[in-house]
Chimera marker file (.cmm) of the C-alpha trace (Angstrom):
<marker_set name="trace">
<marker id="1" x="110.593" y="92.301" z="76.175" r="1" g="1" b="0" radius="0.5"/>
<marker id="2" x="108.571" y="90.026" z="74.113" r="1" g="1" b="0" radius="0.5"/>
<marker id="3" x="110.819" y="90.300" z="70.981" r="1" g="1" b="0" radius="0.5"/>
<marker id="4" x="114.020" y="88.967" z="72.851" r="1" g="1" b="0" radius="0.5"/>
<marker id="5" x="115.593" y="86.047" z="71.447" r="1" g="1" b="0" radius="0.5"/>
<marker id="6" x="118.684" y="84.468" z="72.631" r="1" g="1" b="0" radius="0.5"/>
<marker id="7" x="120.406" y="81.864" z="70.445" r="1" g="1" b="0" radius="0.5"/>
<marker id="8" x="121.320" y="78.466" z="71.844" r="1" g="1" b="0" radius="0.5"/>
<marker id="9" x="124.585" y="76.848" z="71.281" r="1" g="1" b="0" radius="0.5"/>
<marker id="10" x="123.087" y="73.392" z="70.495" r="1" g="1" b="0" radius="0.5"/>
<marker id="11" x="119.766" y="72.122" z="68.946" r="1" g="1" b="0" radius="0.5"/>
<marker id="12" x="116.497" y="73.532" z="70.112" r="1" g="1" b="0" radius="0.5"/>
<marker id="13" x="114.445" y="76.717" z="69.980" r="1" g="1" b="0" radius="0.5"/>
<marker id="14" x="116.122" y="80.108" z="71.046" r="1" g="1" b="0" radius="0.5"/>
<marker id="15" x="115.611" y="80.967" z="74.587" r="1" g="1" b="0" radius="0.5"/>
<marker id="16" x="112.789" y="83.766" z="74.957" r="1" g="1" b="0" radius="0.5"/>
<marker id="17" x="113.447" y="84.467" z="78.715" r="1" g="1" b="0" radius="0.5"/>
<marker id="18" x="116.641" y="85.885" z="79.940" r="1" g="1" b="0" radius="0.5"/>
<marker id="19" x="117.917" y="84.693" z="83.315" r="1" g="1" b="0" radius="0.5"/>
<marker id="20" x="118.194" y="88.343" z="84.648" r="1" g="1" b="0" radius="0.5"/>
<marker id="21" x="117.591" y="91.942" z="83.456" r="1" g="1" b="0" radius="0.5"/>
<marker id="22" x="120.246" y="94.538" z="84.497" r="1" g="1" b="0" radius="0.5"/>
<marker id="23" x="118.778" y="97.978" z="84.158" r="1" g="1" b="0" radius="0.5"/>
<marker id="24" x="119.387" y="101.533" z="85.647" r="1" g="1" b="0" radius="0.5"/>
<marker id="25" x="117.401" y="103.616" z="88.041" r="1" g="1" b="0" radius="0.5"/>
<marker id="26" x="115.086" y="104.903" z="85.330" r="1" g="1" b="0" radius="0.5"/>
<marker id="27" x="113.606" y="101.618" z="84.657" r="1" g="1" b="0" radius="0.5"/>
<marker id="28" x="112.673" y="100.968" z="88.285" r="1" g="1" b="0" radius="0.5"/>
<marker id="29" x="108.992" y="101.341" z="87.719" r="1" g="1" b="0" radius="0.5"/>
<marker id="30" x="106.472" y="99.124" z="89.441" r="1" g="1" b="0" radius="0.5"/>
<marker id="31" x="104.953" y="98.041" z="86.124" r="1" g="1" b="0" radius="0.5"/>
<marker id="32" x="108.306" y="97.092" z="84.742" r="1" g="1" b="0" radius="0.5"/>
<marker id="33" x="109.027" y="95.003" z="87.993" r="1" g="1" b="0" radius="0.5"/>
<marker id="34" x="105.554" y="93.397" z="87.764" r="1" g="1" b="0" radius="0.5"/>
<marker id="35" x="106.029" y="92.454" z="84.178" r="1" g="1" b="0" radius="0.5"/>
<marker id="36" x="109.428" y="90.794" z="84.884" r="1" g="1" b="0" radius="0.5"/>
<marker id="37" x="108.165" y="89.025" z="87.815" r="1" g="1" b="0" radius="0.5"/>
<marker id="38" x="105.176" y="87.562" z="85.872" r="1" g="1" b="0" radius="0.5"/>
<marker id="39" x="107.619" y="86.108" z="83.315" r="1" g="1" b="0" radius="0.5"/>
<marker id="40" x="109.944" y="84.689" z="85.911" r="1" g="1" b="0" radius="0.5"/>
<marker id="41" x="112.783" y="87.004" z="85.176" r="1" g="1" b="0" radius="0.5"/>
<marker id="42" x="115.153" y="88.129" z="87.972" r="1" g="1" b="0" radius="0.5"/>
<marker id="43" x="115.565" y="92.014" z="88.169" r="1" g="1" b="0" radius="0.5"/>
<marker id="44" x="118.906" y="93.758" z="89.226" r="1" g="1" b="0" radius="0.5"/>
<marker id="45" x="117.542" y="97.288" z="89.150" r="1" g="1" b="0" radius="0.5"/>
<marker id="46" x="118.496" y="99.894" z="91.881" r="1" g="1" b="0" radius="0.5"/>
<marker id="47" x="116.022" y="102.144" z="93.417" r="1" g="1" b="0" radius="0.5"/>
<marker id="48" x="115.997" y="105.787" z="92.937" r="1" g="1" b="0" radius="0.5"/>
<marker id="49" x="116.592" y="107.757" z="96.029" r="1" g="1" b="0" radius="0.5"/>
<marker id="50" x="113.263" y="109.313" z="96.166" r="1" g="1" b="0" radius="0.5"/>
<marker id="51" x="111.473" y="105.834" z="96.222" r="1" g="1" b="0" radius="0.5"/>
<marker id="52" x="113.723" y="104.709" z="99.154" r="1" g="1" b="0" radius="0.5"/>
<marker id="53" x="113.225" y="108.047" z="101.109" r="1" g="1" b="0" radius="0.5"/>
<marker id="54" x="109.448" y="107.630" z="100.644" r="1" g="1" b="0" radius="0.5"/>
<marker id="55" x="109.400" y="104.040" z="101.640" r="1" g="1" b="0" radius="0.5"/>
<marker id="56" x="111.456" y="104.990" z="104.790" r="1" g="1" b="0" radius="0.5"/>
<marker id="57" x="108.963" y="107.916" z="105.712" r="1" g="1" b="0" radius="0.5"/>
<marker id="58" x="106.143" y="105.449" z="105.564" r="1" g="1" b="0" radius="0.5"/>
<marker id="59" x="108.009" y="103.143" z="108.113" r="1" g="1" b="0" radius="0.5"/>
<marker id="60" x="106.502" y="99.650" z="108.228" r="1" g="1" b="0" radius="0.5"/>
<marker id="61" x="103.562" y="100.695" z="105.714" r="1" g="1" b="0" radius="0.5"/>
<marker id="62" x="106.381" y="101.394" z="102.976" r="1" g="1" b="0" radius="0.5"/>
<marker id="63" x="106.756" y="97.588" z="102.280" r="1" g="1" b="0" radius="0.5"/>
<marker id="64" x="109.856" y="95.524" z="101.857" r="1" g="1" b="0" radius="0.5"/>
<marker id="65" x="112.315" y="96.929" z="99.439" r="1" g="1" b="0" radius="0.5"/>
<marker id="66" x="112.929" y="94.951" z="96.012" r="1" g="1" b="0" radius="0.5"/>
<marker id="67" x="115.876" y="92.816" z="96.048" r="1" g="1" b="0" radius="0.5"/>
<marker id="68" x="119.109" y="94.147" z="94.564" r="1" g="1" b="0" radius="0.5"/>
<marker id="69" x="122.426" y="92.389" z="93.835" r="1" g="1" b="0" radius="0.5"/>
<marker id="70" x="125.192" y="94.933" z="93.904" r="1" g="1" b="0" radius="0.5"/>
<marker id="71" x="127.943" y="92.500" z="92.494" r="1" g="1" b="0" radius="0.5"/>
<marker id="72" x="125.425" y="91.610" z="89.511" r="1" g="1" b="0" radius="0.5"/>
<marker id="73" x="124.732" y="95.429" z="88.626" r="1" g="1" b="0" radius="0.5"/>
<marker id="74" x="128.456" y="96.013" z="88.542" r="1" g="1" b="0" radius="0.5"/>
<marker id="75" x="128.537" y="93.908" z="85.338" r="1" g="1" b="0" radius="0.5"/>
<marker id="76" x="126.145" y="96.301" z="83.739" r="1" g="1" b="0" radius="0.5"/>
<marker id="77" x="128.888" y="98.790" z="83.146" r="1" g="1" b="0" radius="0.5"/>
<marker id="78" x="130.819" y="96.509" z="80.623" r="1" g="1" b="0" radius="0.5"/>
<marker id="79" x="127.367" y="95.671" z="78.957" r="1" g="1" b="0" radius="0.5"/>
<marker id="80" x="126.729" y="99.595" z="78.529" r="1" g="1" b="0" radius="0.5"/>
<marker id="81" x="130.219" y="100.121" z="77.142" r="1" g="1" b="0" radius="0.5"/>
<marker id="82" x="129.897" y="97.407" z="74.668" r="1" g="1" b="0" radius="0.5"/>
<marker id="83" x="126.389" y="98.658" z="73.334" r="1" g="1" b="0" radius="0.5"/>
<marker id="84" x="127.339" y="102.273" z="73.141" r="1" g="1" b="0" radius="0.5"/>
<marker id="85" x="130.616" y="101.685" z="71.240" r="1" g="1" b="0" radius="0.5"/>
<marker id="86" x="128.714" y="101.305" z="67.847" r="1" g="1" b="0" radius="0.5"/>
<marker id="87" x="126.640" y="104.550" z="68.365" r="1" g="1" b="0" radius="0.5"/>
<marker id="88" x="129.791" y="106.625" z="68.375" r="1" g="1" b="0" radius="0.5"/>
<link id1="1" id2="2" r="1" g="1" b="0" radius="0.2"/>
<link id1="2" id2="3" r="1" g="1" b="0" radius="0.2"/>
<link id1="3" id2="4" r="1" g="1" b="0" radius="0.2"/>
<link id1="4" id2="5" r="1" g="1" b="0" radius="0.2"/>
<link id1="5" id2="6" r="1" g="1" b="0" radius="0.2"/>
<link id1="6" id2="7" r="1" g="1" b="0" radius="0.2"/>
<link id1="7" id2="8" r="1" g="1" b="0" radius="0.2"/>
<link id1="8" id2="9" r="1" g="1" b="0" radius="0.2"/>
<link id1="9" id2="10" r="1" g="1" b="0" radius="0.2"/>
<link id1="10" id2="11" r="1" g="1" b="0" radius="0.2"/>
<link id1="11" id2="12" r="1" g="1" b="0" radius="0.2"/>
<link id1="12" id2="13" r="1" g="1" b="0" radius="0.2"/>
<link id1="13" id2="14" r="1" g="1" b="0" radius="0.2"/>
<link id1="14" id2="15" r="1" g="1" b="0" radius="0.2"/>
<link id1="15" id2="16" r="1" g="1" b="0" radius="0.2"/>
<link id1="16" id2="17" r="1" g="1" b="0" radius="0.2"/>
<link id1="17" id2="18" r="1" g="1" b="0" radius="0.2"/>
<link id1="18" id2="19" r="1" g="1" b="0" radius="0.2"/>
<link id1="19" id2="20" r="1" g="1" b="0" radius="0.2"/>
<link id1="20" id2="21" r="1" g="1" b="0" radius="0.2"/>
<link id1="21" id2="22" r="1" g="1" b="0" radius="0.2"/>
<link id1="22" id2="23" r="1" g="1" b="0" radius="0.2"/>
<link id1="23" id2="24" r="1" g="1" b="0" radius="0.2"/>
<link id1="24" id2="25" r="1" g="1" b="0" radius="0.2"/>
<link id1="25" id2="26" r="1" g="1" b="0" radius="0.2"/>
<link id1="26" id2="27" r="1" g="1" b="0" radius="0.2"/>
<link id1="27" id2="28" r="1" g="1" b="0" radius="0.2"/>
<link id1="28" id2="29" r="1" g="1" b="0" radius="0.2"/>
<link id1="29" id2="30" r="1" g="1" b="0" radius="0.2"/>
<link id1="30" id2="31" r="1" g="1" b="0" radius="0.2"/>
<link id1="31" id2="32" r="1" g="1" b="0" radius="0.2"/>
<link id1="32" id2="33" r="1" g="1" b="0" radius="0.2"/>
<link id1="33" id2="34" r="1" g="1" b="0" radius="0.2"/>
<link id1="34" id2="35" r="1" g="1" b="0" radius="0.2"/>
<link id1="35" id2="36" r="1" g="1" b="0" radius="0.2"/>
<link id1="36" id2="37" r="1" g="1" b="0" radius="0.2"/>
<link id1="37" id2="38" r="1" g="1" b="0" radius="0.2"/>
<link id1="38" id2="39" r="1" g="1" b="0" radius="0.2"/>
<link id1="39" id2="40" r="1" g="1" b="0" radius="0.2"/>
<link id1="40" id2="41" r="1" g="1" b="0" radius="0.2"/>
<link id1="41" id2="42" r="1" g="1" b="0" radius="0.2"/>
<link id1="42" id2="43" r="1" g="1" b="0" radius="0.2"/>
<link id1="43" id2="44" r="1" g="1" b="0" radius="0.2"/>
<link id1="44" id2="45" r="1" g="1" b="0" radius="0.2"/>
<link id1="45" id2="46" r="1" g="1" b="0" radius="0.2"/>
<link id1="46" id2="47" r="1" g="1" b="0" radius="0.2"/>
<link id1="47" id2="48" r="1" g="1" b="0" radius="0.2"/>
<link id1="48" id2="49" r="1" g="1" b="0" radius="0.2"/>
<link id1="49" id2="50" r="1" g="1" b="0" radius="0.2"/>
<link id1="50" id2="51" r="1" g="1" b="0" radius="0.2"/>
<link id1="51" id2="52" r="1" g="1" b="0" radius="0.2"/>
<link id1="52" id2="53" r="1" g="1" b="0" radius="0.2"/>
<link id1="53" id2="54" r="1" g="1" b="0" radius="0.2"/>
<link id1="54" id2="55" r="1" g="1" b="0" radius="0.2"/>
<link id1="55" id2="56" r="1" g="1" b="0" radius="0.2"/>
<link id1="56" id2="57" r="1" g="1" b="0" radius="0.2"/>
<link id1="57" id2="58" r="1" g="1" b="0" radius="0.2"/>
<link id1="58" id2="59" r="1" g="1" b="0" radius="0.2"/>
<link id1="59" id2="60" r="1" g="1" b="0" radius="0.2"/>
<link id1="60" id2="61" r="1" g="1" b="0" radius="0.2"/>
<link id1="61" id2="62" r="1" g="1" b="0" radius="0.2"/>
<link id1="62" id2="63" r="1" g="1" b="0" radius="0.2"/>
<link id1="63" id2="64" r="1" g="1" b="0" radius="0.2"/>
<link id1="64" id2="65" r="1" g="1" b="0" radius="0.2"/>
<link id1="65" id2="66" r="1" g="1" b="0" radius="0.2"/>
<link id1="66" id2="67" r="1" g="1" b="0" radius="0.2"/>
<link id1="67" id2="68" r="1" g="1" b="0" radius="0.2"/>
<link id1="68" id2="69" r="1" g="1" b="0" radius="0.2"/>
<link id1="69" id2="70" r="1" g="1" b="0" radius="0.2"/>
<link id1="70" id2="71" r="1" g="1" b="0" radius="0.2"/>
<link id1="71" id2="72" r="1" g="1" b="0" radius="0.2"/>
<link id1="72" id2="73" r="1" g="1" b="0" radius="0.2"/>
<link id1="73" id2="74" r="1" g="1" b="0" radius="0.2"/>
<link id1="74" id2="75" r="1" g="1" b="0" radius="0.2"/>
<link id1="75" id2="76" r="1" g="1" b="0" radius="0.2"/>
<link id1="76" id2="77" r="1" g="1" b="0" radius="0.2"/>
<link id1="77" id2="78" r="1" g="1" b="0" radius="0.2"/>
<link id1="78" id2="79" r="1" g="1" b="0" radius="0.2"/>
<link id1="79" id2="80" r="1" g="1" b="0" radius="0.2"/>
<link id1="80" id2="81" r="1" g="1" b="0" radius="0.2"/>
<link id1="81" id2="82" r="1" g="1" b="0" radius="0.2"/>
<link id1="82" id2="83" r="1" g="1" b="0" radius="0.2"/>
<link id1="83" id2="84" r="1" g="1" b="0" radius="0.2"/>
<link id1="84" id2="85" r="1" g="1" b="0" radius="0.2"/>
<link id1="85" id2="86" r="1" g="1" b="0" radius="0.2"/>
<link id1="86" id2="87" r="1" g="1" b="0" radius="0.2"/>
<link id1="87" id2="88" r="1" g="1" b="0" radius="0.2"/>
</marker_set>
């Protein structure tokens, strides 16, 4: 994440912090979410079903679930297809 650089359309330094990170369930660890939160980056990562079930079994002690924007996550599919095309 520290090597990310987004070029600007006008003058100025390149952006080093994206507005949001769209990821899949495998990247839904507490460490990843904490790192992104420290940098002020919004996360759009669904929770694995195992984490959801564990939190429900703990009832109120399980804590509040992390935010998830379903519509923003749907855009991830087009990004995945674009990045996988050169690999084939």
